C-alpha positions in Angstrom: -32.8 -51.8 -16.0 -30.0 -52.6 -13.6 -27.4 -52.1 -16.3 -28.8 -48.6 -17.0 -28.6 -47.7 -13.3 -25.0 -48.9 -13.2 -24.1 -46.8 -16.2 -25.8 -43.8 -14.8 -23.9 -44.2 -11.5 -20.6 -44.1 -13.4 -21.4 -40.8 -15.0 -21.5 -38.0 -12.4 -24.2 -35.4 -12.8 -23.0 -32.2 -14.5 -22.4 -29.3 -12.1 -24.9 -26.5 -12.3 -23.6 -23.1 -13.5 -23.3 -20.5 -10.8 -25.3 -18.0 -12.9 -28.8 -18.5 -14.2 -29.1 -20.2 -17.7 -30.7 -18.7 -20.7 -34.4 -19.2 -21.3 -35.0 -22.9 -22.0 -36.5 -22.3 -25.4 -33.1 -20.8 -26.5 -31.0 -23.7 -25.3 -33.0 -26.8 -26.1 -30.0 -28.3 -28.0 -27.3 -27.1 -25.6 -23.8 -28.3 -26.6 -21.7 -26.3 -24.0 -22.1 -23.5 -21.5 -19.4 -21.2 -20.3 -19.3 -18.2 -18.0 -16.7 -15.8 -19.6 -14.7 -13.1 -17.7 -13.7 -10.2 -19.9 -10.6 -8.0 -19.8 -12.8 -5.0 -19.4 -14.5 -6.5 -16.3 -17.7 -7.6 -18.0 -19.1 -11.2 -17.7 -21.0 -13.2 -20.2 -23.0 -16.4 -20.1 -22.2 -18.1 -23.4 -24.1 -21.2 -24.6 -23.2 -23.0 -27.8 -26.4 -24.5 -29.2 -27.7 -26.7 -32.0 -24.8 -27.6 -34.3 -22.3 -25.4 -32.7 -22.8 -22.6 -35.2 -25.1 -20.7 -32.9 -24.1 -19.0 -29.7 -26.5 -17.5 -27.2 -24.8 -14.7 -25.3 -26.2 -13.0 -22.2 -24.2 -10.2 -20.6 -24.4 -10.6 -16.8 -26.0 -9.7 -14.6 -29.1 -8.5 -16.4 -28.4 -8.3 -20.1 -30.7 -9.6 -22.8 -29.9 -12.8 -24.7 -28.6 -12.4 -28.2 -28.2 -15.2 -30.7 -25.1 -15.1 -32.9 -24.7 -17.3 -35.9 -21.7 -18.5 -37.9 -22.0 -19.7 -41.5 -19.2 -22.4 -41.1 -16.9 -23.7 -38.4 -14.1 -21.2 -37.7 -15.9 -18.2 -39.1 -17.1 -15.1 -37.2 -20.4 -15.3 -35.3 -22.8 -12.5 -36.1 -25.9 -11.2 -34.5 -28.1 -8.0 -34.7 -26.0 -6.1 -32.2 -22.7 -8.1 -31.8 -20.0 -10.1 -33.6 -17.7 -12.7 -32.0 -14.6 -14.6 -32.9 -13.6 -17.7 -31.0 -9.9 -18.6 -30.6 -8.7 -21.2 -28.2 -10.3 -20.6 -24.8 -11.1 -16.9 -25.6 -13.8 -15.1 -27.4 -13.4 -11.6 -28.8 -16.8 -9.7 -28.9 -17.4 -6.5 -30.8 -20.4 -4.6 -29.4 -21.3 -1.0 -30.2 -17.8 -0.5 -31.8 -16.0 -1.7 -28.7 -14.0 -5.0 -28.4 -14.1 -7.1 -25.3 -11.8 -10.1 -25.1 -13.3 -12.7 -22.8 -11.8 -15.9 -21.3 -13.3 -19.1 -20.0 -13.9 -19.5 -16.3 -11.4 -22.1 -15.1 -13.2 -25.4 -14.6 -13.2 -26.8 -11.1 -11.7 -30.2 -10.6 
């Protein structure tokens, strides 16, 4: 038990996001969470879930969560209302015929 406490002490607790997370049932297998700032002024809470081929996207501050899925790594994510392409630290979303290019929030050090 002491060894477990020593290991836990070496790993700092993850910082909490500044925005509320998605509903817990959508992110049970959370891989990564990012707050994205878009060139058009929009903000999105993006969670990569399960095997990384699912993305839960909530447009802030009060948007509904949409699940987008990719067939394979590197392919486009698709949902009922949106599509997304991930490249580097950016995600290009197409919603209602409009494209929003969004960038990761710089991580605090």
